[in-house]
C-alpha positions as CSV (number, residue, x, y, z in Angstrom):
1,D,-29.0,24.5,23.1
2,H,-25.7,25.2,25.0
3,A,-25.0,21.4,25.1
4,R,-25.6,21.1,21.4
5,V,-23.2,23.9,20.6
6,G,-20.6,22.3,22.9
7,L,-21.0,18.9,21.3
8,T,-20.8,20.4,17.8
9,A,-17.5,22.0,18.7
10,V,-16.1,18.7,20.0
11,V,-17.2,16.9,16.8
12,A,-15.5,19.6,14.7
13,E,-12.3,19.4,16.8
14,Q,-12.3,15.6,16.4
15,A,-12.9,15.8,12.7
16,D,-10.0,18.3,12.3
17,W,-7.7,16.1,14.4
18,L,-8.6,13.1,12.2
19,Q,-7.9,15.0,9.0
20,Q,-4.5,16.2,10.3
21,A,-3.6,12.6,11.2
22,Q,-4.7,11.4,7.7
23,L,-2.6,14.2,6.1
24,A,0.5,13.4,8.2
25,S,0.3,9.7,7.6
26,G,-0.6,9.9,3.9
27,T,-3.8,7.9,4.5
28,G,-7.2,8.4,2.9
29,V,-10.6,6.8,3.8
30,W,-13.2,5.4,1.3
31,R,-16.7,4.0,1.5
32,L,-18.6,2.2,-1.3
33,C,-22.3,1.3,-1.2
34,P,-23.6,-1.7,-3.1
35,G,-24.3,-0.9,-6.8
36,A,-23.0,2.7,-6.5
37,D,-21.1,4.3,-9.3
38,N,-19.4,6.8,-7.0
39,V,-17.2,6.2,-4.0
40,R,-17.3,8.5,-0.9
41,V,-13.8,9.6,-0.2
42,T,-11.9,11.9,2.0
43,E,-9.8,14.7,0.6
44,E,-6.7,12.7,1.3
45,M,-8.0,9.7,-0.6
46,A,-8.8,11.8,-3.6
47,A,-5.4,13.5,-3.5
48,L,-3.6,10.1,-3.4
49,F,-5.3,9.3,-6.8
50,G,-4.9,12.8,-8.1
51,L,-8.6,13.3,-8.4
52,E,-11.1,16.0,-7.5
53,R,-14.0,15.2,-5.2
54,R,-17.5,16.4,-6.0
55,D,-19.8,16.4,-3.0
56,G,-17.3,14.1,-1.2
57,H,-17.4,11.5,-4.0
58,V,-15.4,10.4,-7.0
59,P,-16.6,8.0,-9.8
60,I,-15.4,4.5,-9.1
61,E,-14.2,4.2,-12.7
62,A,-12.0,7.2,-12.2
63,L,-10.2,5.4,-9.4
64,F,-9.8,2.3,-11.6
65,D,-8.6,4.4,-14.5
66,R,-5.7,5.7,-12.3
67,L,-4.5,2.2,-11.5
68,H,-1.5,0.9,-13.3
69,D,-2.4,-1.4,-16.2
70,D,-0.7,-4.4,-14.6
71,D,-2.7,-3.9,-11.3
72,R,-6.2,-2.9,-12.4
73,E,-7.9,-6.2,-13.0
74,R,-6.4,-7.8,-9.8
75,V,-7.6,-4.9,-7.7
76,R,-11.1,-4.9,-9.4
77,S,-11.6,-8.6,-8.8
78,E,-10.4,-8.4,-5.2
79,L,-12.8,-5.5,-4.5
80,L,-15.6,-7.5,-6.1
81,A,-14.8,-10.5,-3.9
82,L,-14.9,-8.2,-0.9
83,Q,-18.3,-7.0,-1.7
84,E,-19.8,-10.3,-2.7
85,D,-18.2,-12.7,-0.2
86,D,-17.4,-10.3,2.7
87,L,-13.7,-11.3,2.4
88,P,-11.2,-8.8,3.8
89,F,-9.4,-6.6,1.2
90,A,-5.7,-5.9,1.4
91,Q,-3.9,-4.9,-1.7
92,E,-0.7,-3.1,-2.8
93,Y,-0.9,-1.5,-6.2
94,R,0.4,1.4,-8.3
95,V,-1.4,4.6,-9.2
96,C,-0.5,6.6,-12.3
97,L,-1.0,10.3,-11.6
98,P,-1.7,13.0,-14.1
99,D,1.8,14.4,-13.9
100,G,3.3,11.0,-14.9
101,A,4.4,10.0,-11.4
102,V,3.7,6.5,-10.2
103,R,2.9,6.0,-6.5
104,W,2.5,2.8,-4.6
105,L,-0.6,2.6,-2.4
106,K,-1.8,0.0,0.1
107,A,-5.5,-0.4,0.5
108,R,-7.3,-2.3,3.3
109,G,-11.1,-2.7,3.5
110,A,-14.0,-4.7,4.9
111,T,-17.7,-5.1,4.4
112,I,-19.7,-3.8,7.4
113,R,-23.4,-3.4,8.2
114,D,-24.7,0.1,8.4
115,S,-28.4,0.3,9.3
116,G,-28.8,-3.2,7.8
117,E,-27.1,-2.3,4.5
118,A,-23.8,-3.9,3.6
119,V,-21.2,-1.2,2.8
120,T,-17.6,-1.6,1.9
121,T,-15.1,0.8,3.6
122,G,-11.4,1.1,4.2
123,T,-8.2,3.0,4.1
124,V,-5.5,3.7,1.5
125,T,-2.0,4.6,2.5
126,D,0.9,5.9,0.4
127,I,3.7,3.3,0.7
128,T,5.9,4.6,-2.2
129,E,8.9,5.3,0.1
130,R,8.7,1.8,1.7
131,R,8.5,0.1,-1.7
132,D,11.4,2.2,-3.0
133,A,13.5,1.3,0.0
134,Q,12.7,-2.4,-0.6
135,S,13.7,-2.1,-4.2
136,R,17.0,-0.5,-3.3
137,M,17.7,-3.2,-0.7
138,A,16.9,-6.0,-3.2
139,L,19.2,-4.4,-5.8
140,A,22.0,-4.1,-3.2
141,E,21.6,-7.7,-2.2
142,Q,21.6,-8.8,-5.9
143,Q,24.8,-6.8,-6.5
144,F,26.5,-8.3,-3.5
145,R,25.5,-11.9,-4.5
146,H,26.8,-11.3,-8.0
147,L,30.1,-9.9,-6.7
148,F,30.4,-12.7,-4.1
149,E,29.6,-15.6,-6.4
150,R,31.6,-14.4,-9.4
151,N,34.7,-13.3,-7.5
152,P,37.7,-15.2,-8.8
153,L,39.2,-15.2,-5.3
154,P,38.0,-17.6,-2.6
155,A,35.4,-15.9,-0.4
156,W,33.2,-17.0,2.4
157,V,30.7,-15.7,5.0
158,Y,30.7,-17.2,8.5
159,E,28.9,-16.9,11.8
160,L,31.0,-14.8,14.3
161,E,29.8,-16.7,17.3
162,D,30.6,-20.3,16.3
163,L,32.6,-19.8,13.1
164,R,30.1,-21.9,11.1
165,F,30.3,-21.3,7.4
166,L,27.1,-19.7,6.0
167,A,28.2,-19.4,2.4
168,V,31.2,-20.0,0.2
169,N,31.8,-19.0,-3.4
170,E,32.7,-21.3,-6.3
171,A,36.4,-20.2,-6.2
172,A,36.6,-21.3,-2.5
173,V,35.2,-24.7,-3.4
174,E,37.6,-25.1,-6.3
175,T,40.6,-23.9,-4.3
176,Y,40.1,-25.9,-1.1
177,G,38.4,-28.9,-2.6
178,Y,35.4,-29.1,-0.3
179,S,31.8,-29.3,-1.4
């Protein structure tokens, strides 16, 4: 009895530690059994979708309903392929929350055997900040290219080590006569 109490305390401590890690990383965990209408999810997973869990589950259609219209069918078909063909699942998609916010999530999953039954399980991570940073970088690059290419003065970019030209604008080509 003393060993059981000690083991229960260790399991509770490990579960708490895992939950703290999931909260800190913005990661949720899900599990889907074949033919089920509900998905078993952690609190973190439900929160990423802005949903309430009931007995540790949410309806699978509630998850799909939160997906952005442009992403819904792609994610649904990939999840189906994962379940039918045991293919790995890795998707980035948008979730529309009840307050109007749109978040980017990255889901990974696989089909595993649990007591002989094939179940689908995985993680979901909030990647909104990374996607926003990528968008800002792409916009900055686009603006730089626009300024560089449309500049009426000759401009070029070269490698510092060997002075090799990497790019020249049209004004430089016209001014100096090189292709």
